[in-house]
Short mmCIF file of the C-alpha atoms (twelve columns), coordinates in Angstrom:
data_MODEL
# 
_entry.id   MODEL 
# 
loop_
_atom_site.group_PDB 
_atom_site.id 
_atom_site.type_symbol 
_atom_site.label_atom_id 
_atom_site.label_alt_id 
_atom_site.label_comp_id 
_atom_site.label_asym_id 
_atom_site.label_seq_id 
_atom_site.Cartn_x 
_atom_site.Cartn_y 
_atom_site.Cartn_z 
_atom_site.pdbx_PDB_model_num 
ATOM 1   C CA . UNK A 1   85.937  113.390 108.321 1 
ATOM 2   C CA . UNK A 2   87.671  110.442 110.034 1 
ATOM 3   C CA . UNK A 3   91.425  110.422 110.106 1 
ATOM 4   C CA . UNK A 4   93.087  107.169 108.813 1 
ATOM 5   C CA . UNK A 5   96.241  105.716 109.879 1 
ATOM 6   C CA . UNK A 6   97.098  104.784 106.354 1 
ATOM 7   C CA . UNK A 7   96.743  105.891 102.706 1 
ATOM 8   C CA . UNK A 8   95.958  102.350 101.674 1 
ATOM 9   C CA . UNK A 9   92.810  101.375 100.063 1 
ATOM 10  C CA . UNK A 10  91.868  98.327  102.111 1 
ATOM 11  C CA . UNK A 11  91.796  98.899  105.828 1 
ATOM 12  C CA . UNK A 12  90.400  96.756  108.602 1 
ATOM 13  C CA . UNK A 13  87.906  97.980  111.363 1 
ATOM 14  C CA . UNK A 14  90.671  99.686  113.304 1 
ATOM 15  C CA . UNK A 15  91.804  101.700 110.023 1 
ATOM 16  C CA . UNK A 16  94.843  99.776  109.723 1 
ATOM 17  C CA . UNK A 17  96.067  97.859  106.505 1 
ATOM 18  C CA . UNK A 18  95.561  94.135  106.640 1 
ATOM 19  C CA . UNK A 19  98.622  91.879  107.066 1 
ATOM 20  C CA . UNK A 20  99.925  90.922  103.628 1 
ATOM 21  C CA . UNK A 21  99.491  87.167  104.470 1 
ATOM 22  C CA . UNK A 22  95.716  87.663  104.955 1 
ATOM 23  C CA . UNK A 23  95.243  86.558  101.292 1 
ATOM 24  C CA . UNK A 24  97.617  83.835  101.255 1 
ATOM 25  C CA . UNK A 25  95.374  80.909  102.420 1 
ATOM 26  C CA . UNK A 26  92.315  81.879  100.435 1 
ATOM 27  C CA . UNK A 27  94.693  82.364  97.368  1 
ATOM 28  C CA . UNK A 28  96.415  78.976  97.711  1 
ATOM 29  C CA . UNK A 29  92.794  77.221  98.224  1 
ATOM 30  C CA . UNK A 30  91.533  78.937  95.048  1 
ATOM 31  C CA . UNK A 31  94.518  77.985  92.915  1 
ATOM 32  C CA . UNK A 32  94.334  74.469  94.202  1 
ATOM 33  C CA . UNK A 33  90.484  74.223  93.547  1 
ATOM 34  C CA . UNK A 34  91.232  75.390  89.860  1 
ATOM 35  C CA . UNK A 35  93.854  72.751  89.481  1 
ATOM 36  C CA . UNK A 36  96.475  75.313  88.251  1 
ATOM 37  C CA . UNK A 37  99.943  73.800  88.134  1 
ATOM 38  C CA . UNK A 38  102.460 75.398  88.791  1 
ATOM 39  C CA . UNK A 39  100.556 77.541  91.162  1 
ATOM 40  C CA . UNK A 40  100.825 81.225  90.392  1 
ATOM 41  C CA . UNK A 41  101.496 83.516  93.620  1 
ATOM 42  C CA . UNK A 42  99.763  86.690  94.472  1 
ATOM 43  C CA . UNK A 43  102.974 88.275  93.239  1 
ATOM 44  C CA . UNK A 44  102.337 86.846  89.883  1 
ATOM 45  C CA . UNK A 45  98.763  88.337  89.899  1 
ATOM 46  C CA . UNK A 46  100.319 91.644  90.631  1 
ATOM 47  C CA . UNK A 47  102.561 91.290  87.518  1 
ATOM 48  C CA . UNK A 48  99.600  90.389  85.344  1 
ATOM 49  C CA . UNK A 49  97.819  93.591  86.608  1 
ATOM 50  C CA . UNK A 50  100.795 95.720  85.969  1 
ATOM 51  C CA . UNK A 51  101.125 94.343  82.379  1 
ATOM 52  C CA . UNK A 52  97.537  95.269  81.656  1 
ATOM 53  C CA . UNK A 53  97.834  98.614  83.252  1 
ATOM 54  C CA . UNK A 54  100.817 99.348  80.824  1 
ATOM 55  C CA . UNK A 55  98.921  97.890  77.897  1 
ATOM 56  C CA . UNK A 56  96.021  100.118 78.931  1 
ATOM 57  C CA . UNK A 57  98.259  103.266 78.862  1 
ATOM 58  C CA . UNK A 58  97.900  103.853 82.516  1 
ATOM 59  C CA . UNK A 59  99.968  106.925 83.771  1 
ATOM 60  C CA . UNK A 60  103.301 105.601 85.318  1 
ATOM 61  C CA . UNK A 61  102.880 107.489 88.562  1 
ATOM 62  C CA . UNK A 62  99.470  106.364 89.090  1 
ATOM 63  C CA . UNK A 63  100.090 102.756 88.260  1 
ATOM 64  C CA . UNK A 64  103.176 102.718 90.596  1 
ATOM 65  C CA . UNK A 65  101.206 104.231 93.286  1 
ATOM 66  C CA . UNK A 66  98.401  101.662 93.151  1 
ATOM 67  C CA . UNK A 67  101.172 98.966  93.344  1 
ATOM 68  C CA . UNK A 68  102.418 100.522 96.492  1 
ATOM 69  C CA . UNK A 69  105.743 101.641 94.840  1 
ATOM 70  C CA . UNK A 70  105.225 105.200 95.528  1 
ATOM 71  C CA . UNK A 71  104.299 107.255 98.572  1 
ATOM 72  C CA . UNK A 72  101.758 109.388 96.988  1 
ATOM 73  C CA . UNK A 73  100.413 110.397 93.499  1 
ATOM 74  C CA . UNK A 74  103.011 113.236 92.852  1 
ATOM 75  C CA . UNK A 75  105.644 113.494 90.341  1 
ATOM 76  C CA . UNK A 76  107.692 115.811 87.994  1 
ATOM 77  C CA . UNK A 77  104.478 117.162 86.557  1 
ATOM 78  C CA . UNK A 78  102.485 117.769 89.685  1 
ATOM 79  C CA . UNK A 79  99.975  116.117 91.700  1 
ATOM 80  C CA . UNK A 80  97.401  113.742 90.338  1 
ATOM 81  C CA . UNK A 81  93.935  114.208 91.569  1 
ATOM 82  C CA . UNK A 82  91.462  111.581 92.805  1 
ATOM 83  C CA . UNK A 83  89.609  112.062 89.505  1 
ATOM 84  C CA . UNK A 84  92.782  111.254 87.692  1 
ATOM 85  C CA . UNK A 85  93.010  107.962 89.591  1 
ATOM 86  C CA . UNK A 86  89.392  107.031 89.076  1 
ATOM 87  C CA . UNK A 87  89.748  107.887 85.314  1 
ATOM 88  C CA . UNK A 88  92.795  105.750 85.021  1 
ATOM 89  C CA . UNK A 89  91.111  102.648 86.766  1 
ATOM 90  C CA . UNK A 90  88.116  103.073 84.747  1 
ATOM 91  C CA . UNK A 91  90.150  103.044 81.596  1 
ATOM 92  C CA . UNK A 92  91.871  99.602  82.344  1 
ATOM 93  C CA . UNK A 93  91.270  96.865  79.773  1 
ATOM 94  C CA . UNK A 94  91.807  93.176  80.542  1 
ATOM 95  C CA . UNK A 95  91.087  91.966  76.904  1 
ATOM 96  C CA . UNK A 96  94.604  92.896  75.510  1 
ATOM 97  C CA . UNK A 97  95.566  89.498  74.593  1 
ATOM 98  C CA . UNK A 98  97.234  86.583  76.507  1 
ATOM 99  C CA . UNK A 99  99.651  87.555  79.338  1 
ATOM 100 C CA . UNK A 100 102.525 85.220  79.925  1 
ATOM 101 C CA . UNK A 101 103.388 84.674  83.462  1 
ATOM 102 C CA . UNK A 102 106.916 83.227  84.267  1 
ATOM 103 C CA . UNK A 103 106.637 81.642  87.507  1 
ATOM 104 C CA . UNK A 104 109.808 81.770  89.728  1 
ATOM 105 C CA . UNK A 105 110.519 78.465  91.331  1 
ATOM 106 C CA . UNK A 106 112.667 77.927  94.385  1 
ATOM 107 C CA . UNK A 107 115.679 75.745  93.952  1 
ATOM 108 C CA . UNK A 108 115.183 72.290  95.538  1 
# 
């Protein structure tokens, strides 16, 4: 088994996580092409995902680990298995009603 430099899901050819800005240009282009105004950010997308994870009843520790807010899937009640992670992702629902996004705007 190959040793990875990271516990991240998405890695480049060298086994390192891609730079967080690698999605910025494609995201901006996609939002512009859809004509969405004001334009949501990738962070806004994370908030929508987290809202749906909460509404789907996803375990707190698994949800926070997926979002990168934890160093591993372990908590007060023990370690979560890979199967726990897979089941939590499979149980996600996205038809749980409208999700309001409050976009933060920089002061001009």
